[in-house]
Z-matrix of the N, CA and C atoms (Angstrom, degrees):
N
C 1 1.442
C 2 1.532 1 108.79
N 3 1.282 2 115.97 1 138.03
C 4 1.462 3 121.87 2 -178.41
C 5 1.518 4 111.10 3 -72.28
N 6 1.330 5 115.56 4 148.18
C 7 1.455 6 120.79 5 174.82
C 8 1.517 7 111.87 6 -83.68
N 9 1.329 8 117.43 7 -6.66
C 10 1.464 9 121.64 8 178.05
C 11 1.528 10 109.71 9 -102.62
N 12 1.311 11 116.01 10 133.25
C 13 1.456 12 120.51 11 175.35
C 14 1.523 13 108.17 12 -120.78
N 15 1.340 14 116.58 13 120.98
C 16 1.463 15 120.61 14 177.03
C 17 1.522 16 108.29 15 -68.87
N 18 1.329 17 115.20 16 120.34
C 19 1.458 18 120.97 17 -179.45
C 20 1.520 19 110.82 18 -97.80
N 21 1.330 20 116.02 19 -38.79
C 22 1.466 21 119.81 20 -174.62
C 23 1.513 22 109.63 21 -156.26
N 24 1.328 23 115.70 22 143.07
C 25 1.469 24 122.11 23 168.80
C 26 1.517 25 106.59 24 -130.58
N 27 1.319 26 115.40 25 123.38
C 28 1.460 27 121.05 26 -178.21
C 29 1.515 28 109.34 27 -121.74
N 30 1.319 29 116.63 28 120.16
C 31 1.459 30 121.65 29 172.02
C 32 1.522 31 106.68 30 -97.24
N 33 1.321 32 115.91 31 124.17
C 34 1.458 33 121.65 32 -174.94
C 35 1.528 34 109.19 33 -89.74
N 36 1.303 35 116.49 34 131.07
C 37 1.466 36 121.36 35 178.41
C 38 1.526 37 109.57 36 -67.71
N 39 1.303 38 116.36 37 143.92
C 40 1.465 39 121.52 38 177.13
C 41 1.520 40 109.86 39 -59.84
N 42 1.322 41 115.96 40 137.54
C 43 1.453 42 120.81 41 178.36
C 44 1.519 43 114.27 42 93.97
N 45 1.339 44 117.81 43 -6.22
C 46 1.465 45 121.41 44 178.41
C 47 1.528 46 108.40 45 -79.42
N 48 1.330 47 117.09 46 130.25
C 49 1.468 48 120.21 47 -175.80
C 50 1.521 49 113.96 48 -98.65
N 51 1.330 50 117.96 49 -5.02
C 52 1.458 51 122.07 50 178.35
C 53 1.517 52 107.88 51 -161.85
N 54 1.327 53 117.05 52 137.84
C 55 1.458 54 119.97 53 179.60
C 56 1.523 55 109.19 54 -132.06
N 57 1.331 56 115.95 55 132.35
C 58 1.454 57 122.76 56 173.68
C 59 1.519 58 108.70 57 -99.46
N 60 1.312 59 116.76 58 125.41
C 61 1.456 60 122.21 59 174.83
C 62 1.522 61 105.27 60 -115.59
N 63 1.323 62 115.14 61 96.40
C 64 1.461 63 121.50 62 -170.08
C 65 1.525 64 110.58 63 -110.53
N 66 1.329 65 114.60 64 166.76
C 67 1.462 66 122.87 65 -179.97
C 68 1.520 67 112.86 66 59.63
N 69 1.324 68 116.44 67 38.56
C 70 1.464 69 121.32 68 175.95
C 71 1.531 70 112.01 69 -111.12
N 72 1.340 71 118.91 70 -21.78
C 73 1.457 72 122.60 71 177.60
C 74 1.525 73 108.60 72 -100.60
N 75 1.327 74 116.25 73 136.29
C 76 1.461 75 121.11 74 -179.49
C 77 1.522 76 109.21 75 -153.49
N 78 1.314 77 115.84 76 -177.14
C 79 1.465 78 121.07 77 178.11
C 80 1.534 79 111.68 78 -72.48
N 81 1.327 80 118.17 79 -5.96
C 82 1.462 81 121.54 80 -178.82
C 83 1.528 82 113.19 81 -68.34
N 84 1.352 83 116.94 82 -28.28
C 85 1.462 84 121.10 83 -176.57
C 86 1.523 85 109.86 84 -138.32
N 87 1.330 86 115.88 85 151.67
C 88 1.467 87 121.61 86 172.46
C 89 1.518 88 111.11 87 -101.40
N 90 1.343 89 117.32 88 -22.89
C 91 1.458 90 122.86 89 -177.14
C 92 1.528 91 108.92 90 -122.58
N 93 1.339 92 114.82 91 134.50
C 94 1.456 93 121.19 92 179.19
C 95 1.526 94 109.59 93 -126.55
N 96 1.307 95 114.93 94 145.24
C 97 1.463 96 121.77 95 176.53
C 98 1.525 97 107.36 96 -115.33
N 99 1.328 98 116.14 97 126.47
C 100 1.460 99 121.16 98 175.60
C 101 1.522 100 107.22 99 -114.60
N 102 1.308 101 116.00 100 124.88
C 103 1.462 102 122.69 101 178.65
C 104 1.518 103 106.84 102 -116.62
N 105 1.314 104 116.63 103 135.01
C 106 1.450 105 118.06 104 -178.69
C 107 1.508 106 113.95 105 -146.79
N 108 1.300 107 112.95 106 154.71
C 109 1.451 108 123.12 107 170.79
C 110 1.525 109 105.42 108 -125.28
N 111 1.315 110 116.56 109 117.82
C 112 1.457 111 120.96 110 -176.15
C 113 1.524 112 109.20 111 -114.59
N 114 1.319 113 116.54 112 127.92
C 115 1.459 114 122.47 113 179.14
C 116 1.520 115 108.33 114 -112.16
N 117 1.315 116 115.79 115 135.03
C 118 1.458 117 122.71 116 179.98
C 119 1.530 118 109.44 117 -81.03
N 120 1.319 119 116.43 118 141.60
C 121 1.464 120 122.68 119 179.70
C 122 1.525 121 111.32 120 -107.20
N 123 1.328 122 117.37 121 13.49
C 124 1.459 123 121.59 122 -170.83
C 125 1.527 124 111.00 123 -126.44
N 126 1.311 125 115.78 124 167.86
C 127 1.463 126 120.87 125 177.00
C 128 1.524 127 111.89 126 -89.00
N 129 1.323 128 117.34 127 -0.80
C 130 1.466 129 121.37 128 177.32
C 131 1.531 130 109.44 129 -122.79
N 132 1.316 131 116.31 130 158.44
C 133 1.458 132 119.85 131 179.52
C 134 1.527 133 110.28 132 -73.91
N 135 1.332 134 115.36 133 152.72
C 136 1.462 135 121.39 134 -179.08
C 137 1.525 136 109.78 135 -138.22
N 138 1.328 137 115.43 136 151.82
C 139 1.459 138 121.91 137 168.88
C 140 1.522 139 107.72 138 -90.42
N 141 1.320 140 116.09 139 143.48
C 142 1.451 141 120.62 140 177.33
C 143 1.524 142 108.07 141 -115.44
N 144 1.324 143 116.88 142 130.90
C 145 1.455 144 123.69 143 -173.22
C 146 1.524 145 110.91 144 -119.34
N 147 1.342 146 114.93 145 159.18
C 148 1.459 147 121.74 146 173.46
C 149 1.522 148 109.49 147 -122.42
N 150 1.314 149 115.75 148 151.10
C 151 1.465 150 124.03 149 169.68
C 152 1.520 151 107.25 150 -138.99
N 153 1.314 152 116.49 151 151.77
C 154 1.454 153 120.44 152 177.47
C 155 1.527 154 110.57 153 -84.79
N 156 1.325 155 115.23 154 156.29
C 157 1.457 156 122.50 155 175.94
C 158 1.525 157 106.94 156 -112.54
N 159 1.328 158 117.56 157 127.79
C 160 1.465 159 120.10 158 -177.96
C 161 1.529 160 111.35 159 -80.90
N 162 1.319 161 115.70 160 175.16
C 163 1.463 162 120.91 161 -175.20
C 164 1.528 163 113.23 162 -66.53
N 165 1.335 164 117.72 163 -12.82
C 166 1.468 165 121.36 164 174.65
C 167 1.523 166 111.93 165 -87.69
N 168 1.339 167 116.76 166 -3.58
C 169 1.459 168 121.09 167 179.97
C 170 1.510 169 114.40 168 89.23
N 171 1.324 170 117.74 169 8.37
C 172 1.469 171 121.70 170 -179.54
C 173 1.522 172 111.00 171 -95.87
N 174 1.322 173 116.08 172 140.75
C 175 1.463 174 121.34 173 175.11
C 176 1.528 175 108.21 174 -73.07
N 177 1.323 176 116.41 175 129.98
C 178 1.465 177 121.86 176 -176.69
C 179 1.529 178 109.41 177 -82.22
N 180 1.330 179 115.96 178 121.92
C 181 1.471 180 120.77 179 -177.29
C 182 1.522 181 112.31 180 -122.37
N 183 1.329 182 117.57 181 15.25
C 184 1.461 183 119.75 182 177.77
C 185 1.528 184 109.83 183 -71.51
N 186 1.308 185 116.71 184 150.88
C 187 1.475 186 122.08 185 -176.78
C 188 1.528 187 110.16 186 -88.74
N 189 1.342 188 115.06 187 74.89
C 190 1.467 189 120.59 188 -176.77
C 191 1.528 190 112.61 189 -127.60
N 192 1.321 191 118.31 190 19.31
C 193 1.464 192 121.51 191 -176.45
C 194 1.526 193 109.91 192 -108.81
N 195 1.336 194 115.53 193 133.24
C 196 1.464 195 123.00 194 171.26
C 197 1.525 196 107.30 195 -113.20
N 198 1.343 197 116.42 196 149.04
C 199 1.464 198 118.01 197 177.03
C 200 1.512 199 111.88 198 -153.89
N 201 1.340 200 113.87 199 161.00
C 202 1.461 201 123.03 200 170.95
C 203 1.519 202 106.36 201 -138.39
N 204 1.335 203 116.37 202 136.38
C 205 1.460 204 122.02 203 -173.06
C 206 1.514 205 109.22 204 -140.05
N 207 1.325 206 116.53 205 138.04
C 208 1.460 207 122.46 206 176.54
C 209 1.517 208 108.21 207 -118.65
N 210 1.342 209 116.11 208 126.69
C 211 1.467 210 121.63 209 174.78
C 212 1.517 211 108.28 210 -109.86
N 213 1.333 212 115.93 211 132.54
C 214 1.458 213 122.64 212 177.54
C 215 1.518 214 108.73 213 -125.41
N 216 1.335 215 116.95 214 142.19
C 217 1.455 216 122.24 215 -178.22
C 218 1.524 217 110.12 216 -124.70
N 219 1.325 218 116.94 217 154.06
C 220 1.456 219 120.46 218 -177.45
C 221 1.519 220 112.73 219 -66.62
N 222 1.330 221 118.81 220 -17.50
C 223 1.459 222 119.94 221 176.90
C 224 1.532 223 112.11 222 -82.54
N 225 1.345 224 116.44 223 2.46
C 226 1.457 225 120.24 224 177.51
C 227 1.516 226 114.06 225 95.08
N 228 1.322 227 118.25 226 -9.16
C 229 1.464 228 118.98 227 179.16
C 230 1.528 229 109.68 228 -79.77
N 231 1.304 230 115.58 229 162.34
C 232 1.453 231 120.60 230 -179.19
C 233 1.516 232 109.92 231 -150.85
N 234 1.307 233 115.08 232 167.44
C 235 1.456 234 120.42 233 176.43
C 236 1.510 235 110.10 234 -148.70
N 237 1.317 236 116.23 235 138.68
C 238 1.460 237 122.57 236 175.74
C 239 1.515 238 108.31 237 -111.68
N 240 1.311 239 116.59 238 132.51
C 241 1.451 240 121.40 239 -179.20
C 242 1.524 241 108.02 240 -132.78
N 243 1.314 242 116.09 241 140.78
C 244 1.461 243 120.60 242 175.25
C 245 1.515 244 108.91 243 -157.13
N 246 1.312 245 113.97 244 153.37
C 247 1.465 246 119.69 245 178.94
C 248 1.519 247 108.32 246 -160.10
N 249 1.312 248 114.73 247 160.61
C 250 1.455 249 121.10 248 176.10
C 251 1.516 250 109.11 249 -124.90
N 252 1.299 251 114.79 250 153.96
C 253 1.463 252 123.15 251 174.89
C 254 1.526 253 113.71 252 53.67
N 255 1.336 254 115.28 253 52.57
C 256 1.468 255 120.76 254 174.85
C 257 1.533 256 108.77 255 -105.61
N 258 1.320 257 116.73 256 169.96
C 259 1.459 258 120.89 257 -171.76
C 260 1.527 259 115.05 258 -103.31
N 261 1.340 260 117.95 259 14.09
C 262 1.467 261 120.98 260 -179.11
C 263 1.521 262 109.62 261 -158.41
N 264 1.329 263 115.44 262 161.64
C 265 1.459 264 120.59 263 170.25
C 266 1.525 265 105.34 264 -78.47
N 267 1.309 266 115.75 265 85.80
C 268 1.461 267 126.21 266 -167.78
C 269 1.525 268 112.24 267 -62.67
N 270 1.327 269 117.09 268 129.07
C 271 1.469 270 123.39 269 177.86
C 272 1.517 271 112.32 270 49.62
N 273 1.327 272 116.87 271 30.97
C 274 1.459 273 120.16 272 -172.97
C 275 1.519 274 113.51 273 -67.07
N 276 1.300 275 117.61 274 -22.42
C 277 1.462 276 120.57 275 178.15
C 278 1.516 277 110.71 276 -98.76
N 279 1.300 278 117.46 277 -12.92
C 280 1.450 279 120.91 278 178.18
C 281 1.508 280 112.34 279 108.85
N 282 1.303 281 114.46 280 178.40
C 283 1.456 282 121.97 281 176.54
C 284 1.520 283 107.16 282 -94.12
N 285 1.320 284 115.92 283 118.29
C 286 1.457 285 120.98 284 -177.13
C 287 1.525 286 107.86 285 -97.37
N 288 1.318 287 116.02 286 119.41
C 289 1.455 288 121.29 287 -177.91
C 290 1.527 289 111.65 288 -71.52
N 291 1.321 290 116.07 289 173.75
C 292 1.468 291 123.13 290 -173.41
C 293 1.531 292 112.25 291 -57.53
N 294 1.349 293 114.75 292 149.73
C 295 1.453 294 123.06 293 179.44
C 296 1.521 295 110.13 294 -50.61
N 297 1.306 296 120.19 295 138.14
C 298 1.455 297 128.76 296 9.45
C 299 1.532 298 113.21 297 -99.28
N 300 1.309 299 119.10 298 25.88
C 301 1.454 300 120.84 299 -178.51
C 302 1.517 301 111.33 300 -77.05
N 303 1.322 302 114.72 301 164.89
C 304 1.447 303 119.67 302 -179.53
C 305 1.509 304 111.58 303 -148.64
N 306 1.303 305 115.11 304 -171.80
C 307 1.458 306 122.67 305 177.61
C 308 1.515 307 108.43 306 -139.43
N 309 1.304 308 115.33 307 144.12
C 310 1.452 309 121.16 308 173.23
C 311 1.513 310 108.42 309 -111.88
N 312 1.323 311 117.19 310 146.28
C 313 1.460 312 119.69 311 -179.72
C 314 1.518 313 111.11 312 -148.89
N 315 1.333 314 114.19 313 157.92
C 316 1.460 315 123.31 314 171.31
C 317 1.515 316 106.42 315 -132.12
N 318 1.329 317 116.77 316 128.12
C 319 1.462 318 121.87 317 178.78
C 320 1.519 319 108.89 318 -127.37
N 321 1.323 320 115.78 319 143.50
C 322 1.459 321 122.20 320 173.08
C 323 1.518 322 107.87 321 -116.59
N 324 1.319 323 116.94 322 125.21
C 325 1.457 324 122.49 323 176.09
C 326 1.528 325 108.79 324 -108.68
N 327 1.327 326 115.34 325 134.46
C 328 1.455 327 121.88 326 -178.14
C 329 1.528 328 109.25 327 -113.80
N 330 1.307 329 117.05 328 123.72
C 331 1.466 330 125.51 329 175.66
C 332 1.529 331 115.18 330 61.91
N 333 1.316 332 120.80 331 38.84
C 334 1.466 333 118.67 332 -179.50
C 335 1.530 334 113.09 333 -67.04
N 336 1.340 335 117.82 334 -28.87
C 337 1.461 336 120.55 335 -176.69
C 338 1.536 337 112.39 336 -85.49
N 339 1.329 338 116.60 337 -21.25
C 340 1.468 339 121.02 338 -176.70
C 341 1.525 340 111.08 339 -74.05
N 342 1.332 341 116.49 340 127.68
C 343 1.458 342 119.45 341 176.82
C 344 1.529 343 111.92 342 -95.27
N 345 1.348 344 115.81 343 14.93
C 346 1.457 345 119.76 344 177.78
C 347 1.528 346 112.63 345 -117.37
N 348 1.335 347 117.77 346 7.04
C 349 1.467 348 121.46 347 176.10
C 350 1.523 349 109.63 348 -148.92
N 351 1.319 350 115.55 349 157.18
C 352 1.462 351 120.76 350 177.90
C 353 1.525 352 110.02 351 -69.24
N 354 1.321 353 116.29 352 156.45
C 355 1.453 354 122.12 353 174.04
C 356 1.527 355 108.97 354 -95.98
N 357 1.329 356 115.84 355 127.51
C 358 1.460 357 122.31 356 176.62
C 359 1.515 358 108.81 357 -111.00
N 360 1.324 359 116.71 358 150.73
C 361 1.456 360 121.02 359 175.77
C 362 1.530 361 109.65 360 -138.83
N 363 1.330 362 115.23 361 132.48
C 364 1.459 363 122.87 362 169.79
C 365 1.515 364 106.58 363 -109.95
N 366 1.332 365 117.51 364 136.95
C 367 1.463 366 119.46 365 -177.85
C 368 1.526 367 109.85 366 -142.69
N 369 1.312 368 115.11 367 145.77
C 370 1.454 369 121.79 368 173.61
C 371 1.526 370 107.63 369 -137.49
N 372 1.335 371 115.97 370 135.47
C 373 1.463 372 119.64 371 -178.48
C 374 1.519 373 110.33 372 -138.91
N 375 1.330 374 115.22 373 164.74
C 376 1.462 375 121.40 374 177.36
C 377 1.518 376 108.42 375 -143.94
N 378 1.333 377 116.02 376 141.19
C 379 1.456 378 120.82 377 179.61
C 380 1.527 379 111.01 378 -150.20
N 381 1.333 380 115.36 379 155.88
C 382 1.469 381 121.28 380 177.51
C 383 1.521 382 109.33 381 -86.49
N 384 1.335 383 116.21 382 144.46
C 385 1.463 384 122.91 383 -178.73
C 386 1.525 385 110.03 384 -129.71
N 387 1.298 386 115.74 385 162.90
C 388 1.477 387 123.13 386 169.47
C 389 1.517 388 112.61 387 47.59
N 390 1.329 389 116.33 388 60.25
C 391 1.471 390 121.87 389 178.52
C 392 1.518 391 111.94 390 55.59
N 393 1.324 392 115.65 391 40.98
C 394 1.465 393 123.85 392 176.23
C 395 1.515 394 114.33 393 68.06
N 396 1.315 395 119.06 394 14.11
C 397 1.464 396 120.78 395 178.36
C 398 1.521 397 111.72 396 -92.21
N 399 1.307 398 117.44 397 -6.64
C 400 1.452 399 121.39 398 -177.91
C 401 1.531 400 108.73 399 -141.69
N 402 1.320 401 115.51 400 141.81
C 403 1.459 402 121.08 401 177.97
C 404 1.523 403 108.17 402 -111.30
N 405 1.312 404 115.98 403 136.91
C 406 1.460 405 120.89 404 176.01
C 407 1.511 406 109.72 405 -116.41
N 408 1.309 407 116.21 406 144.77
C 409 1.452 408 120.95 407 175.75
C 410 1.519 409 108.77 408 -134.69
N 411 1.316 410 115.88 409 149.57
C 412 1.460 411 121.50 410 -179.16
C 413 1.513 412 109.56 411 -131.97
N 414 1.310 413 115.79 412 148.29
C 415 1.450 414 122.15 413 173.71
C 416 1.516 415 106.95 414 -138.62
N 417 1.332 416 116.98 415 129.04
C 418 1.455 417 119.59 416 -175.96
C 419 1.513 418 113.26 417 -142.75
N 420 1.316 419 114.36 418 160.52
C 421 1.454 420 122.51 419 173.76
C 422 1.519 421 107.80 420 -130.67
N 423 1.327 422 115.71 421 138.93
C 424 1.458 423 122.72 422 -176.20
C 425 1.526 424 109.07 423 -134.65
N 426 1.316 425 116.66 424 152.24
C 427 1.457 426 121.33 425 171.48
C 428 1.525 427 108.81 426 -139.32
N 429 1.329 428 115.82 427 131.44
C 430 1.467 429 122.25 428 173.91
C 431 1.524 430 105.28 429 -96.05
N 432 1.326 431 116.55 430 105.64
C 433 1.468 432 122.56 431 -174.47
C 434 1.528 433 110.36 432 -86.66
N 435 1.308 434 114.40 433 61.50
C 436 1.451 435 120.93 434 -178.85
C 437 1.529 436 106.95 435 -151.14
N 438 1.317 437 117.11 436 133.21
C 439 1.458 438 120.86 437 179.73
C 440 1.524 439 108.91 438 -84.57
N 441 1.329 440 114.83 439 96.90
C 442 1.461 441 121.92 440 -177.84
C 443 1.518 442 109.10 441 -133.72
N 444 1.293 443 116.30 442 161.63
C 445 1.452 444 121.45 443 172.16
C 446 1.527 445 106.94 444 -109.88
N 447 1.328 446 115.71 445 106.60
C 448 1.466 447 120.63 446 -179.60
C 449 1.525 448 109.30 447 -93.94
N 450 1.314 449 115.41 448 140.03
C 451 1.467 450 121.07 449 178.28
C 452 1.521 451 112.49 450 -110.29
N 453 1.331 452 117.11 451 -7.88
C 454 1.457 453 120.32 452 -179.15
C 455 1.502 454 111.02 453 -172.24
N 456 1.340 455 115.37 454 -166.76
C 457 1.460 456 120.29 455 -178.62
C 458 1.526 457 110.50 456 -143.19
N 459 1.315 458 113.99 457 158.34
C 460 1.460 459 123.70 458 177.31
C 461 1.525 460 107.02 459 -115.75
N 462 1.313 461 117.86 460 134.93
C 463 1.468 462 122.49 461 176.24
C 464 1.512 463 108.54 462 -122.08
N 465 1.338 464 115.80 463 139.14
C 466 1.458 465 118.89 464 179.82
C 467 1.522 466 110.59 465 -157.47
N 468 1.337 467 117.23 466 141.53
C 469 1.466 468 121.20 467 171.24
C 470 1.526 469 109.07 468 -79.31
N 471 1.328 470 116.85 469 150.31
C 472 1.468 471 119.61 470 -173.25
C 473 1.521 472 114.46 471 -70.98
N 474 1.324 473 119.94 472 -22.21
C 475 1.467 474 117.41 473 -173.55
C 476 1.525 475 114.86 474 -146.25
N 477 1.304 476 118.48 475 12.16
C 478 1.456 477 119.62 476 -176.92
C 479 1.521 478 109.75 477 -154.93
N 480 1.311 479 117.58 478 -158.36
C 481 1.461 480 122.95 479 179.72
C 482 1.525 481 109.83 480 -118.41
N 483 1.318 482 115.23 481 162.24
C 484 1.461 483 120.60 482 176.09
C 485 1.521 484 109.81 483 -70.60
N 486 1.327 485 116.11 484 151.40
C 487 1.453 486 121.78 485 176.49
C 488 1.518 487 111.23 486 -98.22
N 489 1.324 488 115.65 487 167.73
C 490 1.458 489 121.14 488 179.46
C 491 1.531 490 108.77 489 -62.95
N 492 1.310 491 116.25 490 136.69
C 493 1.460 492 121.47 491 -177.97
C 494 1.520 493 113.50 492 102.38
N 495 1.323 494 117.84 493 -0.31
C 496 1.464 495 120.79 494 176.88
C 497 1.527 496 108.94 495 -76.63
N 498 1.333 497 115.59 496 125.46
C 499 1.464 498 122.07 497 -177.20
C 500 1.525 499 109.44 498 -138.38
N 501 1.331 500 116.42 499 138.04
C 502 1.458 501 123.23 500 173.73
C 503 1.526 502 108.55 501 -121.64
N 504 1.324 503 116.71 502 130.44
C 505 1.457 504 122.08 503 175.21
C 506 1.526 505 107.86 504 -118.67
N 507 1.323 506 116.82 505 132.69
C 508 1.457 507 121.65 506 178.89
C 509 1.523 508 108.82 507 -117.24
N 510 1.329 509 114.79 508 128.61
C 511 1.457 510 122.41 509 -179.98
C 512 1.518 511 110.07 510 -120.38
N 513 1.317 512 116.84 511 147.51
C 514 1.457 513 121.99 512 167.30
C 515 1.515 514 107.42 513 -96.00
N 516 1.328 515 116.90 514 139.41
C 517 1.467 516 121.94 515 -179.45
C 518 1.513 517 108.36 516 -107.96
N 519 1.309 518 115.93 517 113.19
C 520 1.464 519 121.94 518 179.24
C 521 1.525 520 108.72 519 -85.46
N 522 1.315 521 116.21 520 134.21
C 523 1.450 522 121.74 521 176.70
C 524 1.525 523 108.12 522 -106.63
N 525 1.316 524 116.85 523 114.35
C 526 1.469 525 120.90 524 179.23
C 527 1.515 526 109.56 525 -86.61
N 528 1.319 527 115.55 526 140.70
C 529 1.468 528 118.57 527 178.09
C 530 1.506 529 111.37 528 -102.58
């Protein structure tokens, strides 16, 4: 039997600029895996961000998130990014280049439902750059320094809408003893 249980799969309609995927975190799991394919609906590149949704159904926008992110490119260049006390899991899905390109990502969230510990997220993504002649990859770690019980997450691009083919899958990860 697999240790992963598919909890939700959401296909986002083209033109949607923000999607709430709620009621996916519960006391059943401490670790969640989110897998996604994000397609850009614009002629310019966009960053895609995540925010948690609390048990009241509200998107959390308090500035309590710290992160560190490493971007690597096939041409050998790289970039390090970090910040403290921001209001979102910044660029957590990566920079999605102009339509019809996209980005794929895998994120692990630890303790999002627990209101007695911080929520941590590890994420890795990959995307095509420069007319598909260059590949970029990102790896990041985030912490929401707020004791909240999150039941889901909100995903949104910073300046446009999602394109057709954007899909988010949420899994619970069972730990056997």
